[in-house]
C-alpha positions as CSV (number, residue, x, y, z in Angstrom):
1,M,-14.5,-57.3,38.2
2,R,-12.9,-55.8,41.1
3,E,-9.3,-56.0,39.5
4,I,-10.1,-54.5,36.3
5,I,-12.0,-51.5,38.1
6,Q,-8.7,-51.0,40.1
7,K,-6.5,-51.3,37.0
8,L,-8.8,-48.5,35.6
9,F,-8.3,-46.3,38.8
10,D,-4.8,-46.9,38.6
11,S,-4.4,-46.0,35.1
12,E,-3.6,-42.5,33.6
13,L,-7.0,-41.6,32.5
14,S,-8.5,-38.7,34.6
15,S,-11.5,-39.0,36.7
16,L,-13.3,-36.5,34.7
17,Y,-12.6,-38.4,31.6
18,I,-13.9,-41.7,33.3
19,S,-17.0,-39.9,34.5
20,K,-17.9,-38.4,31.2
21,Q,-17.3,-41.6,29.3
22,T,-19.4,-43.8,32.0
23,G,-22.0,-41.5,33.8
24,V,-20.4,-42.7,37.3
25,P,-20.0,-39.0,39.3
26,Q,-16.5,-37.7,39.2
27,S,-16.7,-37.3,43.2
28,T,-17.2,-41.1,43.4
29,I,-14.3,-42.0,41.3
30,Y,-12.0,-39.8,42.9
31,R,-12.8,-40.8,46.4
32,M,-12.3,-44.5,45.1
33,R,-9.0,-43.5,43.6
34,T,-7.8,-41.7,46.8
35,G,-9.1,-44.4,49.2
36,D,-11.6,-42.3,50.8
37,R,-14.3,-44.9,49.5
38,S,-13.9,-48.6,49.2
39,L,-14.7,-50.5,46.1
40,D,-16.8,-52.6,48.5
41,N,-19.3,-49.7,48.5
42,L,-19.5,-49.3,44.8
43,S,-23.2,-49.9,43.6
44,L,-23.3,-53.1,41.4
45,K,-25.0,-50.9,38.6
46,N,-21.7,-48.5,38.8
47,A,-19.1,-51.5,39.1
48,E,-20.7,-52.9,35.8
49,I,-20.6,-49.8,34.1
50,L,-16.8,-49.3,35.1
51,S,-15.8,-52.8,34.5
52,K,-17.2,-52.8,30.8
53,F,-15.7,-49.2,30.2
54,A,-12.5,-50.6,31.6
55,K,-12.6,-53.6,29.3
56,D,-13.3,-51.5,26.2
57,V,-10.5,-49.3,27.1
58,F,-7.8,-52.1,27.7
59,D,-9.0,-54.3,24.7
60,K,-8.3,-50.9,22.6
61,E,-5.1,-50.6,24.2
62,I,-3.9,-54.1,23.2
63,E,-5.2,-53.8,19.7
64,H,-2.8,-50.7,19.2
65,K,0.2,-52.5,20.4
């Protein structure tokens, strides 16, 4: 789960877009991306939401190749 969330944070998708699509606060996503907050401190609920969203995004990306 950690790897796919990190891949999402390393992607070109904006923090605002990820936030709007998942409901996870933009500030949380931004702080994770900048290293101000660790993935270790992400709630299980938000981790599950972001993981599912990332899988959906990357599955669609593979389909379009």
